[in-house]
C-alpha positions as CSV (number, residue, x, y, z in Angstrom):
1,Q,105.1,120.6,92.5
2,V,103.4,117.3,93.6
3,R,102.0,115.0,90.9
4,L,99.2,112.7,91.9
5,V,98.1,109.6,89.9
6,E,95.0,107.6,91.0
7,S,94.3,104.0,90.0
8,G,92.1,101.2,91.0
9,G,88.7,102.4,89.8
10,G,86.3,100.3,87.8
11,L,82.9,98.7,87.6
12,V,81.6,96.7,90.6
13,Q,78.3,95.4,91.7
14,S,76.5,96.8,94.6
15,G,77.9,95.3,97.8
16,G,81.3,94.8,96.2
17,S,84.7,96.3,97.1
18,L,87.4,98.4,95.4
19,R,90.7,99.7,96.5
20,L,91.9,103.0,95.1
21,S,95.5,104.0,95.2
22,C,97.1,107.4,94.8
23,A,100.8,107.7,93.9
24,A,102.6,110.9,94.6
25,S,105.8,112.1,92.9
26,G,107.7,115.3,92.5
27,R,108.7,117.4,95.4
28,T,108.9,115.9,98.9
29,F,105.7,114.4,100.2
30,S,106.6,115.3,103.7
31,G,104.1,117.2,105.7
32,Y,101.2,116.8,103.2
33,A,97.7,115.9,104.3
34,M,95.9,113.8,101.7
35,G,92.2,113.7,100.8
36,W,89.9,111.8,98.6
37,F,87.0,113.6,97.0
38,R,84.5,112.4,94.5
39,Q,82.3,114.1,91.8
40,A,79.2,112.6,90.3
41,P,77.8,113.9,87.1
42,G,76.1,117.3,87.6
43,K,77.2,117.5,91.2
44,E,79.9,119.4,93.1
45,H,83.0,117.9,94.5
46,E,82.2,115.9,97.6
47,F,84.6,115.2,100.5
48,V,85.1,111.5,101.1
49,A,88.0,111.0,103.5
50,A,91.2,112.7,104.6
51,I,94.3,111.7,106.5
52,S,97.1,113.7,108.1
53,W,100.8,113.3,107.3
54,S,101.3,111.2,110.4
55,G,98.1,109.3,110.0
56,G,97.1,110.4,113.4
57,M,94.1,112.4,112.2
58,I,91.5,110.8,109.9
59,R,88.1,112.1,108.8
60,Y,85.3,110.6,106.8
61,A,82.2,111.9,105.3
62,D,79.1,110.5,107.1
63,S,78.0,108.8,103.9
64,V,81.0,106.5,103.8
65,K,81.8,106.1,107.5
66,G,82.1,102.4,108.4
67,R,82.4,101.4,104.7
68,F,85.5,103.2,103.5
69,T,89.0,103.2,105.0
70,I,91.7,105.7,104.2
71,S,95.4,104.9,104.8
72,R,98.8,106.0,103.6
73,D,102.3,104.6,103.3
74,N,104.8,107.5,103.4
75,T,107.7,105.2,102.5
76,K,105.9,104.7,99.2
77,N,104.5,108.1,98.8
78,A,101.1,106.5,98.5
79,V,97.6,106.9,99.8
80,Y,94.8,104.3,99.6
81,L,91.0,104.2,99.9
82,Q,89.5,100.8,100.6
83,M,85.9,100.9,99.7
84,N,83.6,98.1,100.9
85,S,79.8,97.6,100.7
86,L,79.7,99.8,97.7
87,E,76.3,101.3,96.7
88,P,75.1,102.8,93.5
89,G,75.2,106.2,95.2
90,D,79.0,105.9,95.4
91,T,79.3,106.1,91.6
92,A,81.5,109.0,90.8
93,V,85.0,110.1,89.6
94,Y,87.3,109.8,92.6
95,Y,90.1,112.3,93.0
96,C,93.1,112.3,95.3
97,A,94.3,115.6,96.6
98,A,97.2,117.0,98.6
99,R,97.8,120.0,100.8
100,Q,100.6,121.0,103.0
101,G,99.5,121.2,106.6
102,Q,96.4,120.1,108.4
103,V,93.5,118.0,107.3
104,V,90.6,120.0,105.9
105,L,87.2,118.7,104.7
106,S,86.6,121.1,101.8
107,H,88.2,120.8,98.4
108,G,89.3,124.5,98.1
109,P,92.4,124.4,100.3
110,Y,93.9,121.4,98.5
111,D,96.8,122.5,96.2
112,Y,97.4,119.4,94.1
113,W,94.9,117.1,92.4
114,G,95.1,113.9,90.4
115,Q,93.3,113.3,87.2
116,G,90.6,111.1,88.8
117,T,89.5,107.5,88.5
118,Q,86.0,106.4,87.6
119,V,84.1,104.2,90.1
120,T,80.8,102.8,88.9
121,V,78.6,100.7,91.1
122,S,75.8,98.8,89.4
123,S,72.6,97.8,91.3
């Protein structure tokens, strides 16, 4: 079992920045791909970014490319999402997710999820 806890959300003005963190605990973190997803009210889970265990494969949603950066520190069992140039459309609950194996862009194959952290971007 992998337990994921997100932090770093909050209220920010349009154009601002936030850095989300996801701390993993429980069984070994080794070999897990990590993803960030978000869900706005009344909408489905949306893929944001994902990173492989080694960090050698990274994928972003088109809507965040050039503004968000995903990274991980396996020595700390942590994954991060640096969000710059935030827009009101980025407002959502952001979730960290883990799956053993390769990076995938859909939420279904992820086995473990955090509780989410709210990001609100005001115009």
